N, C-alpha and C positions, 0 to 999 in steps of 0.2 A: 779792477774792482773788487774790492772784498764782498763776502756774502752780507757782510752788518753793517756795511755802508748805505745798504736801502736803493732804492731807485732814482731817488734824488737827493743827494746826499749835500746837496747845496743849502736844503730845506731841512735840515735836522731838527728834529723837535727841540733839542736843547738850547737853539739859538733862537727859537720862536718866542717873541714877547707876549703875543695875544694872539688868538684865532681870528683870522679874516672873517668880518661879518658881511654874509649873503644879503643881497639887497633885492635883486628880482632878475628872474629872465626876459632878455629882451629879445622880440622880433621884428626881422628887416622885412617891412611892407611896399611894394609897389604903388600904390595908391590908399594915402592916409586917409583921407574920408572913407572911403568903401571900405578899409579895415575898421575903421571906428564903429560905421554904421554895424557891420556884421558883430562886431563885441558887445555893441549895447543892444541890439535884436535879437540876435541869436541867442548869446551867451547871459545876456541881462548884467553885464557889469557896465560901471560908469566911469567916464571919465575923470579922474582926481586932477591932474595938471596939462595943461596942452602948452606946449611950447612949439607948435607947428610940426616941425621935423621929427619932433620928439613929444610922444603922448603916454604918460602914466596912467595906470588904470587902478583904481580902487582896489580889485583883486591883486594886486602886488604883480603885475609883470606891466613890461613897457614894449611901445613900438617905435620903429626907427624907421624915417624916409630912406629909401634906399640909395640915391645919390647922396643924400647926407653921410650914409653908413661908409661907401666905397670912399669917399673922400676920407673918413675918419681911420679907415685901415689900408688907405693907400694903394688899391687896386680897383680894377673895373670889372672883375670877376665876382659873380655871388650867385653860388649854386640855388637852383630852387627844387621843391618837392625831394628832398634828401632822403626821408622818411627816417630818419635816427633820431627825432626827438619829439617830443609832444608836449601839448599844455594839458594838463589834468583837472577835471571838474568834476563834482557830485552832484547828483540830483537826488534829495529822497522821496521824490513822486517821478519816478524815472518812466513809468508808462505814460503819464501826462507830458511830459517833456517829448517822449518818441511821437507823439499827436503833434506837440508843437512844431517838430521840424518838420513835418509835413508841409507846413506853411514856406517853406523856403525850399521849392524845387529846384533851384541852381545849386545848393548843396552837392558836392560830391564825396561818397561814402569811400572810406578806406576799408570798410567791410560792414555788414550789418550786424544787428545786434548780435551777442555772443555771450553765452553764460560760460565765464572759468570754471575749472574745477573745484574751485572753492565756493562757488554759489554766486557771485558776483555778476550782475549782466553789465556790458559795457557797448558804446558804441563808439566807432571813431569815423572822423569826416575831416575834410580839409576846409582852412579857413580861404578867404579868396588869394591867398600866396601859396596856398600849397603848405602850410602848418599843418601837422596833426592837431587834431583837438579831441581828446578822449573823454567822453562823461560816463560815468559809471554809478551805480547805486552805493551810498556809503554801507558801510559793513553793518551797523547794525540794524539798517532797513533790510538787507539780506538775511540777517539771522531771525529777525520777525517774521519774513517771508517763509523761512524755513521753518521755524514752528508753526506756523499758520498752513504748512501743506501736510501737518501732521507727524513731522520729526520728533524726535524725543530729545532729550537737552545731549544725551552723548552722539547721537546721529548728526545735531547740528555741530556739536565742536568737531566731530569729524570732518565732517564735509567743509564748515568753514575755517578750519584750520586754528581756532580761535581757544583758548582754554575754556575748560569747563566752567570755572569759577566765574568767567568772563560771561560765557553763554547764559548761566544761571539768571543773570540781571534781567534776561528778556523773556525767561520761561512766565508764562501764564498760570 
């Protein structure tokens, strides 16, 4: 294969008529009702369309019942708890959300709250089928919190890795 052929020569850009349109991630679940309850009660999302074996949420993701999924992909093997992907959510009132999570003692955590080097606090936990859920602070809330801690524009920019001009929007 020549160096300019690329990794997938069959999909050469020059032959592409239009970019595919991404629709949503889909998670395979063993108990649809339990999964719906989790995403409604813990995450606060709502079902947009319920087709029984497939449920779409207003937040832009879908759930697929495991037996139908096995049928669709022609296998009896579906690995669980692979830890290779997550659904990412943000919550402006992060501390309040952490308190709210305490109402669900059955939740298994991937790790406790962590602060990333850029200042964002996140928590990761599993849904009932061991898909990873990450909830983090939106970066504008992080920047505001960094200012409230007494940091200068330059310090907040360096810590958050956001440009000074962006950070200045949140300076008081």
